C-alpha positions as CSV (number, residue, x, y, z in Angstrom):
1,X,11.9,9.9,-5.6
2,X,10.3,12.9,-4.1
3,X,12.9,15.1,-5.7
4,X,12.8,13.4,-9.2
5,X,9.1,13.9,-9.2
6,X,9.2,17.6,-8.1
7,X,11.9,18.1,-10.7
8,X,9.8,16.6,-13.5
9,X,6.4,17.8,-12.6
10,X,7.3,21.3,-11.5
11,X,3.9,21.9,-10.2
12,X,3.8,24.6,-7.2
13,X,0.1,23.2,-6.3
14,X,1.7,19.9,-5.5
15,X,2.9,19.4,-1.8
16,X,5.6,16.8,-1.2
17,X,5.5,15.2,2.5
18,X,8.4,12.6,3.6
19,X,7.2,11.0,6.9
20,X,6.9,8.0,8.8
21,X,3.4,7.0,7.7
22,X,2.7,5.1,10.8
23,X,3.1,8.5,12.9
24,X,2.0,10.9,10.3
25,X,-1.3,12.8,10.7
26,X,-3.1,14.4,7.7
27,X,-3.5,18.2,7.8
28,X,-6.6,18.1,5.6
29,X,-9.0,15.7,3.9
30,X,-8.3,14.4,0.4
31,X,-10.4,13.4,-2.2
32,X,-8.4,10.6,-3.4
33,X,-5.7,8.4,-1.8
34,X,-3.3,6.3,-4.1
35,X,-0.7,3.9,-3.1
36,X,1.3,1.7,-5.4
37,X,3.3,-1.5,-4.3
38,X,2.9,-0.4,-0.6
39,X,0.1,-2.7,0.9
40,X,2.2,-5.7,0.4
41,X,4.8,-4.2,2.8
42,X,2.1,-3.1,5.8
43,X,3.1,-5.5,8.5
44,X,-0.1,-7.6,9.5
45,X,-0.3,-6.0,12.9
46,X,-0.3,-2.6,11.3
47,X,-3.1,-3.4,8.7
48,X,-6.0,-2.1,10.6
49,X,-4.1,1.0,11.7
50,X,-3.0,1.7,8.2
51,X,-6.6,1.7,6.8
52,X,-7.6,3.9,9.8
53,X,-5.2,6.2,8.6
54,X,-6.3,5.9,4.9
55,X,-10.0,6.6,6.5
56,X,-8.9,9.7,8.2
57,X,-7.3,11.2,5.0
58,X,-10.6,10.9,3.0
59,X,-13.0,13.6,2.5
60,X,-16.8,12.5,2.5
61,X,-17.1,10.4,-0.9
62,X,-13.4,10.3,-1.3
63,X,-11.9,7.3,-3.2
64,X,-9.0,5.0,-2.6
65,X,-7.1,3.3,-5.3
66,X,-4.1,0.9,-5.3
67,X,-1.9,-1.6,-7.1
68,X,0.3,-4.3,-5.8
69,X,1.5,-7.8,-6.4
70,X,-0.7,-10.6,-5.7
71,X,-0.3,-14.1,-4.6
72,X,0.7,-15.2,-7.9
73,X,4.1,-13.1,-7.6
74,X,4.9,-14.9,-4.4
75,X,7.4,-17.6,-6.3
76,X,9.6,-14.5,-7.0
77,X,10.6,-14.0,-3.5
78,X,12.0,-16.3,-0.8
79,X,9.6,-15.3,2.1
80,X,10.1,-16.6,5.6
81,X,8.7,-15.5,8.9
82,X,10.8,-13.3,11.5
83,X,8.9,-13.0,14.8
84,X,5.6,-14.1,13.0
85,X,6.0,-11.4,10.1
86,X,6.5,-12.4,6.6
87,X,9.7,-11.0,5.2
88,X,11.7,-11.3,1.8
89,X,15.3,-10.6,1.3
90,X,16.1,-7.8,-1.1
91,X,19.4,-7.2,-3.0
92,X,20.3,-3.6,-4.0
93,X,22.5,-3.0,-7.1
94,X,25.5,-2.2,-4.8
95,X,25.1,-5.7,-3.3
96,X,23.6,-4.6,0.1
97,X,20.8,-6.6,1.3
98,X,17.7,-5.8,3.4
99,X,14.6,-7.8,4.8
100,X,11.4,-6.1,4.0
101,X,7.9,-7.0,5.0
102,X,6.2,-8.8,2.0
103,X,2.6,-10.1,1.9
104,X,1.1,-11.5,-1.2
105,X,-2.7,-11.0,-0.9
106,X,-5.2,-13.2,-2.9
107,X,-7.8,-10.4,-4.3
108,X,-10.9,-12.1,-2.7
109,X,-9.2,-12.3,0.7
110,X,-7.9,-8.7,0.8
111,X,-11.4,-7.5,-0.5
112,X,-13.2,-9.7,2.3
113,X,-10.7,-8.2,4.7
114,X,-11.4,-4.6,3.8
115,X,-15.3,-5.1,3.6
116,X,-15.5,-6.5,7.2
117,X,-13.5,-3.3,8.1
118,X,-16.4,-1.0,6.7
119,X,-14.9,-0.4,3.1
120,X,-16.5,-0.9,-0.2
121,X,-13.5,-1.7,-2.3
122,X,-13.5,-4.0,-5.1
123,X,-10.1,-5.9,-5.7
124,X,-9.3,-7.5,-8.9
125,X,-6.3,-9.2,-10.6
126,X,-4.4,-7.5,-13.5
127,X,-1.7,-8.8,-15.6
128,X,0.2,-11.9,-14.7
129,X,1.0,-11.0,-10.9
130,X,-0.7,-7.9,-10.0
131,X,-4.0,-6.7,-8.3
132,X,-5.7,-3.4,-7.9
133,X,-8.4,-2.1,-5.9
134,X,-10.9,0.8,-5.9
135,X,-13.4,2.0,-3.7
136,X,-14.4,4.1,-0.7
137,X,-15.8,4.0,2.8
138,X,-18.9,1.8,2.8
């Protein structure tokens, strides 16, 4: 995806980084952080660690925006627990199968969890099966 974006965008001001997000350290502050269809794949035990990293990335007054599937999409996946972590089986076009972490948040629960962690983020439903959030550090 990075190569496709680099080819299509062709902007030398854009820096691409491929890294393990849970061991990556930002080299500067950012005015904005966006993630799409990622939060539902963050293991429950890593939720606070992930949001601490987002906080570390933000410049003063910086904003966070995200979109993901919400609880209404849970019927599309056969989610089961493996070692206490919710996972869904995904099949690729070539037939290979993988188990991926998959949580389906209710917007009000996610917003409450974030607010209790010091965030001022509003989470709302969008479309038939999506949620989006926008805000910053409280």
